C-alpha positions in Angstrom: 58.6 89.8 59.2 56.7 86.7 60.3 53.5 86.2 58.3 52.7 82.9 59.8 49.0 82.5 60.3 47.7 79.2 59.0 44.5 78.8 57.1 41.4 77.6 58.9 39.0 74.7 58.2 35.7 76.6 57.9 34.6 80.0 56.8 32.7 82.1 54.3 33.1 82.0 50.6 36.5 83.4 49.4 35.8 86.8 47.9 36.9 88.0 44.4 36.1 84.8 42.5 33.3 86.1 40.3 33.8 88.4 37.3 31.4 90.9 38.8 33.5 91.0 42.0 36.7 91.3 40.0 35.3 94.2 37.9 34.0 95.9 41.1 37.5 95.6 42.7 39.2 97.1 39.6 36.7 100.0 39.6 37.3 100.6 43.3 41.1 100.4 42.9 41.0 103.0 40.1 38.8 105.3 42.2 40.9 105.0 45.4 44.1 105.5 43.5 42.8 108.7 41.8 40.6 110.4 44.4 40.9 108.3 47.6 37.9 107.2 49.6 35.5 109.6 51.2 36.9 108.9 54.6 40.5 108.0 53.6 40.1 104.6 55.3 40.4 102.6 52.1 43.7 102.2 50.4 45.0 100.1 47.5 47.4 97.5 48.7 50.0 96.7 46.0 51.9 93.5 46.3 54.0 91.3 43.9 52.5 88.0 43.0 54.2 85.1 44.7 54.1 82.9 41.7 53.7 85.3 38.8 55.9 88.2 39.9 53.3 90.6 38.6 51.8 93.6 40.5 48.6 92.8 42.3 46.3 95.5 43.6 43.6 95.1 46.2 41.3 97.6 47.9 41.6 97.2 51.7 40.2 98.9 54.8 43.0 100.6 56.8 43.2 102.0 60.3 45.5 105.0 60.7 48.1 105.0 63.5 50.5 107.7 64.8 53.5 108.3 62.7 51.8 107.5 59.4 51.5 103.7 59.9 48.3 101.9 59.1 46.8 98.6 60.2 45.1 96.2 57.8 43.3 92.9 58.4 43.7 89.8 56.2 40.1 89.0 56.7 38.9 87.7 53.3 35.4 88.4 54.6 35.7 85.6 57.1 36.8 82.9 54.6 38.7 79.8 55.8 41.8 80.8 53.8 43.9 83.9 54.1 43.7 86.2 51.1 46.2 85.8 48.3 47.7 89.2 49.0 48.8 87.9 52.5 51.0 85.3 50.8 52.2 87.8 48.2 53.3 90.1 51.0 55.1 87.3 52.8 57.0 86.4 49.6 58.0 89.9 48.7 57.8 92.2 51.8 60.3 94.7 50.4 58.0 95.4 47.5 54.8 96.4 49.2 53.1 99.8 48.9 49.8 101.5 49.4 48.2 104.0 47.1 45.4 106.5 47.6 44.4 109.9 46.3 47.4 110.1 44.0 49.9 109.1 46.7 52.3 106.1 46.5 53.8 105.1 49.8 56.3 102.3 50.1 55.7 100.4 53.3 57.2 97.7 55.4 54.6 95.1 56.6 54.8 93.6 60.1 52.3 91.1 61.5 51.1 91.8 65.0 51.0 89.0 67.6 50.1 88.5 71.2 49.0 91.5 73.3 49.9 94.0 70.5 47.5 92.2 68.2 44.8 91.9 70.9 44.9 95.7 71.5 44.8 96.5 67.8 41.9 94.0 67.3 39.8 95.6 70.0 40.3 99.0 68.3 39.6 97.5 64.8 36.4 95.8 65.9 35.2 98.9 67.7 35.7 101.1 64.7 34.5 98.5 62.1 32.2 96.0 63.7 32.0 94.0 60.5 35.4 92.5 61.3 33.9 90.9 64.5 31.3 89.3 62.3 33.9 87.9 60.0 35.7 86.5 63.0 32.6 84.4 63.9 32.5 82.9 60.4 35.9 81.3 60.5 38.1 79.3 62.9 41.3 81.0 61.8 42.8 84.0 63.6 42.7 86.9 61.1 46.1 88.4 60.7 46.5 92.1 61.6 49.3 93.7 59.7 51.0 97.1 60.4 52.2 98.9 57.3 54.9 101.4 58.2 56.1 103.9 55.6 59.7 103.4 54.6 62.0 106.4 55.1 62.5 106.8 51.3 58.8 107.5 50.7 58.2 110.0 53.6 
């Protein structure tokens, strides 16, 4: 898997820095893990820290695909830098999973490029226009990642 999108030079403030945001993320992670989201579009992305080796959990918006795969976007709300989970995923792609509504699904991440990314990006920005707004805030191309369930977790 090639997670190879470089950081940009401009963008919004990197999310998750304040204690209030961190507390809110923990609350959302707990809620999604137990009950799921109202529309099942949010999942908890679990990665292993690149430097720490510890589990890291992040609530992310996902877009369902045929066959149980889901798309996620490393948007960081339009920040200049890719989110930390992107680098954690690149360092430990074999230890990525998603969780929601009591389910734990081991997944294989794959970054989309070229026409495949363009097609997915059109769908994502149609379903969730906020991502198009994030795109205008930064000069980096936001990575689109496909999470495909591994056979052992189906």
